[in-house]
C-alpha positions as CSV (number, residue, x, y, z in Angstrom):
1,M,-25.6,5.0,14.0
2,D,-29.3,5.6,13.3
3,A,-31.0,8.8,12.7
4,Q,-32.5,9.2,16.2
5,S,-29.1,8.5,17.7
6,R,-27.3,10.9,15.5
7,G,-29.5,13.8,16.8
8,R,-29.0,13.2,20.5
9,A,-26.8,15.5,22.3
10,D,-25.2,12.9,24.5
11,E,-24.1,10.7,21.6
12,I,-21.0,11.1,19.4
13,D,-21.2,10.3,15.7
14,P,-18.2,7.8,15.0
15,A,-17.4,10.0,12.0
16,D,-17.0,13.0,14.2
17,Q,-14.2,11.2,16.2
18,W,-11.9,11.1,13.2
19,V,-10.0,14.3,12.8
20,L,-7.4,15.2,10.2
21,N,-4.1,16.5,11.8
22,P,-2.9,19.4,9.2
23,Q,0.6,19.0,10.8
24,T,1.0,15.3,9.9
25,G,-1.8,14.9,7.1
26,N,-3.0,11.9,9.0
27,Y,-6.3,11.1,10.5
28,E,-6.6,10.7,14.3
29,L,-9.1,9.0,16.4
30,R,-10.1,11.6,19.2
31,L,-11.3,9.9,22.2
32,D,-11.1,12.6,24.8
33,Q,-14.7,13.2,25.1
34,S,-15.6,9.8,25.8
35,A,-12.8,8.4,27.7
36,Q,-13.8,9.9,30.9
37,H,-17.4,8.5,31.1
38,S,-16.9,5.0,29.8
39,S,-17.2,1.8,31.9
40,P,-14.1,0.3,33.6
41,P,-11.5,-1.2,31.3
42,R,-12.4,-4.7,30.4
43,S,-10.3,-7.6,31.8
44,T,-7.9,-9.2,29.3
45,A,-7.5,-12.9,29.3
46,A,-3.9,-14.0,29.0
47,R,-3.3,-15.3,25.7
48,S,-0.8,-18.3,25.4
49,T,1.4,-18.1,22.2
50,A,-0.2,-20.2,19.6
51,S,2.2,-21.9,17.4
52,K,1.0,-22.7,13.9
53,N,2.5,-23.4,10.4
54,A,0.9,-20.8,8.0
55,A,1.2,-23.1,5.1
56,S,0.4,-26.6,6.4
57,G,-1.4,-26.3,9.6
58,T,1.3,-28.2,11.7
59,P,3.0,-26.7,14.5
60,A,5.3,-23.9,13.6
61,P,6.7,-20.6,15.0
62,G,3.5,-18.2,14.4
63,S,2.3,-16.0,17.1
64,R,-0.4,-13.3,17.8
65,Q,1.4,-10.1,18.8
66,G,0.1,-8.5,22.1
67,R,-3.4,-8.7,23.5
68,R,-6.9,-7.9,22.0
69,T,-8.4,-4.6,22.9
70,A,-11.8,-3.2,22.5
71,A,-12.6,-1.0,19.7
72,P,-11.8,2.7,20.2
73,G,-14.4,4.4,22.0
74,R,-16.2,1.4,23.2
75,E,-15.7,-0.8,26.2
76,V,-16.3,-4.5,26.2
77,P,-17.2,-6.9,29.2
78,G,-14.2,-9.1,30.1
79,R,-14.3,-12.3,27.9
80,E,-12.0,-14.9,26.5
81,V,-10.6,-14.1,23.0
82,P,-11.7,-16.5,20.5
83,G,-9.4,-18.3,18.2
84,Q,-8.2,-17.1,14.7
85,R,-10.6,-19.1,12.6
86,S,-13.7,-17.8,14.4
87,R,-12.4,-14.2,13.8
88,R,-11.9,-14.9,10.2
89,A,-15.4,-16.4,9.9
90,G,-17.1,-13.2,11.3
91,N,-18.1,-14.7,14.4
92,A,-19.8,-12.0,16.3
93,S,-18.4,-13.0,19.7
94,G,-14.9,-12.9,18.3
95,G,-15.0,-10.0,16.1
96,T,-14.3,-6.3,17.0
97,N,-16.8,-3.7,16.4
98,P,-16.1,-0.4,14.4
99,P,-15.5,2.7,16.3
100,T,-18.7,3.6,18.2
101,A,-19.6,6.5,20.3
102,G,-19.3,7.0,23.9
103,R,-21.1,9.5,26.1
104,R,-20.0,13.2,26.4
105,K,-18.8,14.6,29.7
106,R,-17.9,18.3,29.7
107,K,-15.0,20.0,30.9
108,Q,-12.9,17.0,31.9
109,P,-9.1,16.9,31.4
110,A,-8.0,14.8,28.3
111,S,-6.8,11.2,29.0
112,R,-3.1,11.5,27.8
113,K,-3.1,7.7,27.2
114,K,-6.0,7.9,24.9
115,K,-5.7,11.4,23.6
116,A,-5.1,10.3,19.9
117,L,-4.5,7.1,18.3
118,L,-2.8,7.6,14.9
119,W,-4.5,6.3,11.7
120,T,-2.7,6.7,8.5
121,G,-5.9,6.9,6.4
122,G,-4.3,9.4,4.0
123,V,-1.3,7.3,3.3
124,M,-3.1,3.8,3.5
125,A,-0.9,1.4,1.8
126,F,-2.3,-1.7,0.0
127,I,-1.4,-4.9,-1.6
128,V,-3.7,-7.7,-2.7
129,V,-2.7,-11.0,-3.4
130,A,-5.2,-12.0,-6.3
131,G,-7.1,-14.9,-5.0
132,S,-6.2,-13.8,-1.7
133,V,-5.6,-10.3,-0.1
134,G,-3.4,-8.3,2.0
135,A,-3.3,-4.8,2.9
136,Y,-1.3,-2.5,5.2
137,L,-3.3,-0.4,7.7
138,V,-1.5,1.0,10.7
139,Y,-3.4,1.0,14.2
140,Q,-2.3,-0.2,17.6
141,H,-5.5,-2.3,18.0
142,F,-4.6,-4.7,15.0
143,D,-1.2,-5.7,16.4
144,S,-2.8,-8.8,18.0
145,N,-4.4,-9.7,14.6
146,L,-1.3,-10.7,12.9
147,N,0.3,-14.3,12.4
148,T,3.9,-14.3,12.1
149,V,6.3,-17.0,10.8
150,D,10.3,-17.2,11.4
151,V,11.4,-18.0,7.8
152,A,14.9,-18.8,9.3
153,G,17.0,-16.4,7.3
154,A,15.2,-16.5,4.0
155,G,15.2,-13.1,2.4
156,S,17.0,-9.9,3.6
157,G,14.9,-9.7,6.7
158,G,14.5,-5.9,6.4
159,F,14.1,-2.8,4.1
160,N,15.5,0.6,3.9
161,K,13.8,3.7,2.9
162,D,16.5,4.9,0.4
163,Q,16.5,1.3,-1.4
164,A,14.2,-0.7,-3.5
165,I,11.8,-3.0,-1.7
166,N,10.8,-6.7,-2.8
167,I,8.0,-8.3,-1.1
168,L,6.5,-11.7,-2.0
169,L,2.7,-12.0,-1.8
170,I,1.4,-15.3,-1.4
171,G,-2.2,-16.4,-1.9
172,T,-2.7,-19.9,-0.5
173,D,-5.4,-22.2,-1.6
174,K,-5.8,-23.8,1.9
175,R,-9.5,-24.4,2.4
176,S,-9.7,-23.4,6.1
177,G,-12.3,-21.2,7.7
178,E,-15.9,-21.0,7.7
179,G,-17.7,-21.6,4.3
180,N,-14.4,-22.5,2.6
181,D,-14.7,-26.4,2.8
182,G,-16.7,-26.5,-0.4
183,Y,-13.8,-25.4,-2.5
184,G,-11.7,-28.6,-3.3
185,D,-10.1,-30.7,-0.8
186,K,-10.9,-29.2,2.6
187,N,-8.0,-31.2,4.3
188,S,-5.3,-29.9,1.8
189,V,-2.4,-28.3,3.6
190,G,-2.4,-25.7,0.8
191,H,-0.1,-24.6,-2.1
192,A,1.3,-21.2,-3.4
193,D,-1.7,-20.9,-5.6
194,T,-1.1,-17.2,-6.3
195,T,2.2,-15.6,-6.0
196,I,3.4,-12.1,-6.9
197,L,6.8,-10.6,-6.6
198,F,6.2,-6.9,-5.8
199,H,9.1,-4.6,-6.5
200,V,8.9,-1.1,-5.4
201,S,11.6,1.2,-7.1
202,K,14.2,2.8,-4.9
203,D,12.7,6.4,-5.9
204,R,9.1,5.3,-5.2
205,T,7.9,6.5,-8.6
206,N,6.8,3.1,-9.9
207,A,6.2,-0.5,-8.9
208,T,6.1,-3.9,-10.6
209,A,3.9,-6.8,-9.7
210,L,5.2,-9.9,-11.3
211,S,3.0,-12.9,-11.2
212,I,4.6,-16.3,-11.2
213,P,2.4,-19.1,-12.6
214,R,1.6,-21.7,-10.0
215,D,2.2,-24.5,-12.8
216,L,5.7,-23.3,-13.7
217,I,8.1,-26.3,-13.6
218,T,11.1,-25.3,-11.5
219,D,13.8,-26.5,-9.1
220,I,12.5,-26.0,-5.5
221,P,16.0,-25.6,-3.3
222,V,16.8,-27.0,-0.1
223,C,15.1,-24.8,2.7
224,T,15.2,-24.5,6.4
225,T,12.0,-24.2,8.6
226,K,11.8,-23.4,12.2
227,T,9.3,-25.4,14.3
228,G,8.6,-25.7,18.1
229,D,11.3,-28.4,18.1
230,G,13.9,-26.4,16.4
231,E,15.2,-26.1,12.9
232,K,14.4,-28.7,10.2
233,D,16.1,-29.0,6.8
234,I,13.8,-30.0,4.0
235,G,15.4,-31.4,0.8
236,G,15.0,-29.8,-2.5
237,T,12.9,-31.1,-5.5
238,R,13.9,-31.0,-9.0
239,K,11.6,-30.2,-11.9
240,T,8.3,-29.9,-10.0
241,R,5.5,-27.5,-9.9
242,F,6.2,-24.1,-8.3
243,N,3.2,-24.1,-6.1
244,E,4.7,-27.1,-4.3
245,S,7.1,-24.6,-2.7
246,L,4.6,-24.0,0.0
247,G,2.9,-26.6,2.3
248,Q,4.1,-29.9,0.7
249,E,6.6,-31.7,2.9
250,G,6.3,-29.1,5.6
251,R,7.6,-26.2,3.6
252,D,6.8,-22.7,4.8
253,P,6.7,-19.3,3.2
254,G,10.4,-19.1,3.6
255,C,10.7,-21.9,1.2
256,T,8.7,-20.1,-1.3
257,M,11.0,-17.0,-0.9
258,R,13.9,-19.0,-1.6
259,T,12.3,-20.6,-4.7
260,V,11.5,-17.3,-6.1
261,E,15.0,-16.0,-5.5
262,E,16.5,-19.2,-7.2
263,I,14.2,-18.4,-10.3
264,T,14.5,-14.5,-10.5
265,G,17.7,-13.8,-8.9
266,V,15.9,-11.1,-6.9
267,T,16.5,-11.0,-3.2
268,V,13.1,-10.9,-1.3
269,D,12.8,-8.7,1.8
270,H,9.6,-10.0,3.3
271,F,6.5,-12.0,2.5
272,M,2.9,-11.6,3.2
273,M,0.3,-14.4,3.0
274,A,-3.3,-14.6,3.0
275,D,-6.2,-17.3,2.2
276,F,-9.6,-17.2,0.8
277,N,-11.2,-15.5,3.6
278,A,-9.1,-12.4,2.7
279,V,-11.1,-11.9,-0.6
280,K,-14.3,-12.2,1.0
281,S,-13.8,-10.1,4.1
282,M,-11.8,-7.4,2.4
283,T,-14.4,-6.8,-0.6
284,T,-17.2,-6.8,1.9
285,A,-15.4,-4.2,4.1
286,V,-15.0,-1.6,1.2
287,G,-18.6,-2.3,-0.2
288,G,-17.8,-4.3,-3.1
289,V,-15.4,-3.7,-6.1
290,E,-16.2,-3.0,-9.6
291,V,-15.2,-5.6,-12.4
292,C,-16.0,-5.8,-16.1
293,L,-16.7,-8.8,-18.3
294,A,-16.6,-8.8,-22.1
295,K,-18.9,-11.9,-22.2
296,D,-21.2,-13.8,-20.2
297,I,-19.6,-16.2,-17.7
298,N,-21.2,-19.2,-16.2
299,D,-18.3,-21.2,-14.5
300,K,-19.6,-24.3,-12.6
301,D,-16.3,-24.9,-11.1
302,S,-15.9,-21.4,-9.5
303,K,-19.7,-20.9,-9.3
304,L,-19.3,-17.6,-11.0
305,N,-22.4,-16.6,-13.1
306,L,-22.4,-13.2,-14.3
307,P,-23.6,-11.6,-17.6
308,A,-21.3,-9.4,-19.8
309,G,-20.9,-5.8,-18.5
310,K,-19.8,-4.1,-15.4
311,H,-20.5,-5.5,-11.9
312,V,-19.9,-4.6,-8.2
313,I,-18.9,-7.8,-6.5
314,K,-18.0,-8.9,-2.9
315,G,-17.8,-11.7,-0.5
316,E,-18.5,-15.2,-2.2
317,Q,-18.9,-13.7,-5.5
318,A,-15.7,-12.0,-5.4
319,L,-13.8,-15.1,-4.5
320,A,-15.7,-16.9,-7.4
321,F,-14.4,-14.1,-9.7
322,V,-10.8,-14.7,-8.8
323,R,-11.1,-18.4,-9.0
324,T,-12.5,-18.6,-12.2
325,R,-10.5,-19.8,-15.2
326,H,-12.3,-22.2,-17.6
327,S,-14.7,-19.5,-18.8
328,V,-12.0,-16.8,-19.4
329,G,-9.2,-16.5,-22.0
330,F,-7.8,-19.9,-22.9
331,G,-9.3,-21.4,-19.8
332,G,-6.0,-22.1,-17.9
333,D,-4.0,-20.5,-15.1
334,L,-2.5,-17.8,-17.3
335,S,-5.9,-16.4,-18.2
336,R,-6.7,-16.6,-14.4
337,I,-3.7,-14.4,-13.7
338,E,-5.0,-11.7,-16.0
339,I,-8.6,-11.8,-14.3
340,Q,-6.9,-11.6,-10.9
341,Q,-4.8,-8.6,-12.1
342,Q,-8.0,-6.9,-13.1
343,F,-9.5,-7.6,-9.7
344,L,-6.5,-6.5,-7.7
345,S,-6.5,-3.1,-9.8
346,S,-10.2,-2.6,-8.9
347,L,-9.6,-3.3,-5.2
348,I,-6.6,-0.9,-5.1
349,R,-8.7,1.8,-6.7
350,K,-11.6,1.2,-4.3
351,M,-9.4,1.4,-1.2
352,K,-7.8,4.5,-2.3
353,S,-11.0,6.1,-3.2
354,S,-12.4,9.0,-1.1
355,D,-15.6,6.9,-0.5
356,T,-13.3,4.6,1.5
357,L,-10.8,6.9,3.0
358,S,-13.6,9.2,4.4
359,S,-15.5,6.4,6.0
360,P,-14.2,5.6,9.5
361,T,-16.4,2.4,9.5
362,K,-15.1,1.1,6.3
363,M,-11.6,1.9,7.2
364,W,-12.0,0.1,10.5
365,D,-13.6,-3.0,8.9
366,L,-10.9,-2.8,6.2
367,A,-8.0,-2.8,8.8
368,E,-9.9,-5.7,10.8
369,A,-10.2,-7.9,7.6
370,A,-6.7,-7.2,6.4
371,T,-4.8,-7.7,9.5
372,T,-6.9,-10.8,10.6
373,A,-6.2,-12.4,7.1
374,L,-2.4,-11.9,7.1
375,T,0.4,-13.9,8.0
376,V,3.9,-12.2,7.7
377,D,7.4,-12.9,8.6
378,N,8.9,-11.7,11.9
379,G,10.7,-8.8,10.2
380,I,7.3,-7.0,9.8
381,G,5.3,-8.8,12.5
382,K,4.4,-5.7,14.3
383,I,2.1,-3.0,13.2
384,S,4.6,-0.4,13.6
385,R,6.9,-2.1,11.1
386,L,4.1,-2.6,8.7
387,R,3.2,1.1,9.1
388,D,6.8,2.0,8.1
389,L,6.5,-0.4,5.1
390,G,3.0,0.9,4.3
391,M,3.9,4.4,3.9
392,E,6.9,3.8,1.7
393,L,4.5,1.6,-0.6
394,A,1.9,4.4,-0.5
395,K,4.2,6.8,-2.2
396,V,3.7,4.9,-5.5
397,N,0.8,6.3,-7.5
398,P,-1.6,3.5,-8.5
399,K,-1.3,4.5,-12.1
400,N,2.5,3.6,-12.1
401,I,1.9,0.2,-10.6
402,T,2.6,-2.3,-13.6
403,F,1.4,-5.9,-13.7
404,A,3.3,-8.4,-15.6
405,T,3.7,-12.2,-15.8
406,V,6.7,-14.4,-15.9
407,P,7.2,-15.2,-19.4
408,V,6.6,-19.0,-20.2
409,V,6.1,-21.5,-22.8
410,D,3.8,-24.5,-22.9
411,N,5.4,-27.7,-21.6
412,T,4.9,-31.1,-23.5
413,D,2.2,-32.4,-21.0
414,K,0.1,-29.2,-21.5
415,A,-0.8,-29.0,-17.9
416,T,2.4,-27.2,-16.9
417,V,4.6,-24.5,-18.4
418,L,8.4,-23.8,-18.8
419,L,10.3,-20.6,-18.1
420,N,10.9,-18.8,-21.5
421,E,14.6,-18.0,-20.8
422,S,15.1,-15.6,-23.7
423,K,12.3,-13.2,-22.5
424,A,12.4,-13.9,-18.7
425,Q,16.1,-13.3,-17.9
426,P,15.9,-9.7,-19.3
427,L,12.8,-9.1,-17.3
428,F,14.5,-10.5,-14.2
429,S,17.7,-8.4,-14.9
430,M,15.5,-5.2,-15.2
431,I,14.0,-5.8,-11.7
432,Q,17.4,-6.7,-10.2
433,N,18.7,-3.4,-11.5
434,D,15.6,-1.4,-10.4
435,T,15.0,-0.5,-14.1
436,S,11.4,0.7,-15.2
437,L,9.6,-1.8,-17.5
438,T,8.6,0.6,-20.1
439,E,10.1,3.4,-22.4
440,V,7.5,5.9,-21.2
441,K,8.7,5.4,-17.5
442,E,12.3,5.7,-18.7
443,K,11.8,9.2,-20.7
444,E,9.8,10.6,-17.8
445,Q,12.4,9.5,-15.2
446,D,15.1,11.2,-17.5
447,A,12.9,14.4,-17.6
448,K,12.6,14.2,-13.9
449,N,16.3,13.8,-13.3
450,K,17.0,16.6,-15.7
451,Q,14.6,18.7,-13.6
452,S,16.2,17.8,-10.4
453,A,19.7,18.8,-11.9
454,L,18.6,22.4,-11.7
455,L,18.9,22.5,-8.1
456,K,22.5,21.1,-8.3
457,G,25.4,23.6,-8.3
458,P,26.8,26.6,-6.6
459,R,24.5,29.0,-4.8
460,A,24.8,32.8,-4.6
461,A,24.8,34.8,-1.4
462,A,21.4,35.9,-0.3
463,S,22.6,39.6,-0.7
464,D,23.3,39.0,-4.3
465,V,19.8,37.7,-5.2
466,R,17.8,39.9,-7.4
467,V,14.0,38.7,-7.6
468,A,10.8,40.7,-8.5
469,V,7.9,39.0,-6.5
470,F,4.4,38.9,-8.1
471,N,1.3,37.5,-6.5
472,G,-0.6,34.9,-8.6
473,S,-2.3,33.3,-5.6
474,E,-5.7,34.0,-4.1
475,K,-4.1,35.4,-0.8
476,Q,-4.2,39.2,-0.6
477,G,-0.7,40.7,0.3
478,A,1.2,37.6,-0.5
479,A,3.8,39.4,-2.4
480,L,4.2,42.1,0.1
481,S,4.6,39.6,3.0
482,T,7.0,37.5,1.1
483,L,9.0,40.5,0.4
484,T,9.1,41.7,4.0
485,W,10.2,38.1,5.0
486,L,12.9,37.9,2.3
487,Q,14.4,41.2,3.3
488,N,14.0,41.2,7.0
489,E,14.7,37.4,7.7
490,E,16.8,36.2,5.0
491,G,18.9,39.3,3.7
492,V,17.5,39.3,0.2
493,L,17.7,43.1,0.0
494,K,17.5,43.2,-3.9
495,S,13.9,42.3,-4.1
496,S,10.9,44.1,-5.0
497,N,7.0,43.9,-4.7
498,E,5.4,43.8,-8.2
499,G,1.9,43.4,-6.9
500,N,-0.5,41.1,-8.6
501,A,0.5,38.9,-11.6
502,P,-1.5,38.9,-14.9
503,A,-3.2,35.8,-14.2
504,K,-3.7,33.4,-11.1
505,L,-1.3,30.4,-11.1
506,A,-1.8,26.9,-9.5
507,K,1.8,26.4,-8.8
508,T,4.6,28.8,-7.8
509,T,7.2,29.5,-10.4
510,L,10.7,31.1,-10.5
511,T,11.8,32.3,-14.0
512,Y,15.4,33.1,-14.5
513,A,18.3,33.6,-17.0
514,P,21.1,31.1,-17.3
515,N,23.6,33.3,-15.7
516,Q,21.2,33.6,-12.7
517,A,21.3,29.9,-11.9
518,D,23.2,30.3,-8.7
519,Q,20.6,33.1,-7.6
520,A,17.7,30.7,-8.4
521,R,19.2,27.7,-6.5
522,K,19.6,30.1,-3.5
523,L,16.2,31.4,-3.6
524,A,14.9,27.7,-4.0
525,D,16.6,26.8,-0.8
526,L,15.2,29.8,1.2
527,M,11.6,29.2,-0.1
528,G,11.6,25.4,-0.3
529,L,10.7,25.5,-4.0
530,P,10.7,22.0,-5.7
531,A,12.8,21.6,-8.9
532,T,9.5,21.8,-10.9
533,A,9.0,25.3,-10.0
534,L,12.3,26.4,-11.7
535,K,11.8,27.7,-15.2
536,P,15.1,28.7,-16.9
537,G,15.3,30.9,-19.8
538,T,17.7,30.6,-22.8
539,K,19.2,34.2,-22.7
540,D,21.4,35.8,-20.1
541,A,20.3,38.6,-18.0
542,V,21.9,42.0,-18.8
543,G,22.7,44.4,-16.0
544,R,20.5,44.4,-12.8
545,E,17.7,42.5,-14.4
546,A,16.0,40.4,-11.6
547,M,14.5,37.0,-11.7
548,T,10.6,36.6,-11.6
549,L,9.0,34.9,-8.7
550,T,5.3,34.3,-9.2
551,L,3.5,32.9,-6.1
552,G,0.8,30.4,-6.8
553,S,-2.1,28.6,-5.1
554,D,0.5,26.4,-3.3
555,F,1.7,29.4,-1.4
556,K,0.9,28.9,2.1
557,G,2.5,32.0,3.9
558,A,5.8,33.9,4.1
559,G,8.6,31.7,5.2
560,V,6.6,28.6,4.8
561,P,8.4,26.0,2.4
562,I,6.7,25.5,-0.9
563,T,7.0,21.9,-1.6
564,G,5.4,19.5,-3.8
565,P,6.2,16.0,-5.2
566,A,7.5,15.8,-8.8
567,K,5.1,14.0,-11.3
568,A,5.8,10.4,-10.9
569,P,6.4,8.3,-14.2
570,E,3.6,6.0,-15.4
571,G,4.0,2.8,-17.1
572,V,2.0,0.8,-19.6
573,Q,3.1,-2.8,-19.6
574,K,0.0,-5.1,-19.4
575,V,-2.3,-3.7,-16.7
576,E,-2.2,-0.5,-14.8
577,A,-3.9,-0.4,-11.3
578,D,-6.0,2.8,-12.5
579,K,-7.2,1.1,-15.6
580,Q,-10.5,-1.0,-15.8
581,V,-10.0,-4.0,-18.3
582,C,-12.9,-6.3,-19.0
583,A,-12.3,-9.9,-18.8
584,K,-12.4,-11.8,-22.0
């Protein structure tokens, strides 16, 4: 919106339409003020189900879910919805505009249908397939963007919130879409060019992104694909490149899933696949990502030409960055994996930054780019399922996402690699058993488990709890209001108000003696204290000695649970998502 429009009383700034709901912690797009004065709804053309094979371009069971709608707050005249490729290429007639303003009309009843559309901006989940990108952004409008493939029983077909999650991220080198025919063979059906097994731990404290080299020599098992004519069994192939598990001989992503399970012994729950356009559109949507080069690079093959140092790249330049390999490291695919991991880390940081999350336009463009570029299995083929999955993935702190590569050794022909069994099998076993990859993670996880154990055990009766309450928060009267609530509402009669604490605290703490542990657990239950708030002493209390409760800045009010996540373990293995590593 320009400056003149922003100052007019009859226009609404799109940024003003995004409101943080304090009850959910999510952003909501409020359309009440414009809904009553907008033009009649656009007509929606019926869309026939378009079958397509995500890997080869031949007919296969893919579909767009639902119908396209106008961007929130904007009514669009009725028109036919363009095909997938025109949208990927940024065709103005096919794209959807970011949220724009309607006109205000005062004192009109709110439209219940458009009252609030949920946007999980605060818990935006992300996964980028280096060389191709995928991201999870939940919004009803984007349901129609997704391509789906029936993988005929490959993988588990689902995920549970109390179990580890394994997602296969596939970047295909298929040269479809506007501007991509210059990258190699434009008629190629594509391969599994970049593949990452993304393992999220059961407790959501850490994740492992395991890159599988495309030139790994392996056995591709027999797999079943579903087409418009029914099921088709595709024979296995022995001792061939891993990247041929997709596209070749009609293989779909389900075949790649089965191959990964054969190699690692890890059951894959779902897959997500994207192509070249995803890199260009996603980086453009967030305004570019920062990368670092330790030396000048001038790669004639990828067309990347950058001097040493830090750079912000997007669009075609970003695609050139993730495709380069001859000018970095040893000039092979393994070196390219490292530079792709750097790119992925940078994009993750940018997607999670306040600069992105606070911009409705960037968030809209990011969601449009991500969902348009994605092909997924039927199990997560609706935004509602992606939202659930995304919220689980968003629990992982970027600094605890560890990138690793399947250990390999050179093959005799030098153009391919073989599995390093002695190193690979222990690594696969760790993922199978949901074991953290580093000693640092294990130590911190042990500390977390030890802290959580403080809440396990018998509870004293509320009438037996003795506690002295101090106010270490900024709220006046916090100790008194808490005391009143404890005595009148919870029956903790042996409590006292000790006024202000000697110093302000960021977090509420409860200090107690070993023989007061049952009282501490009871008070923690009543106040919703996390395990990290409990500070046990070493000497038993004598007589009527009371525990000490010091309210911190996290105190929200008497009777309001004081909750907070425990510190998630961070891992150092090769590349962490919050670290910038210069490509060498």
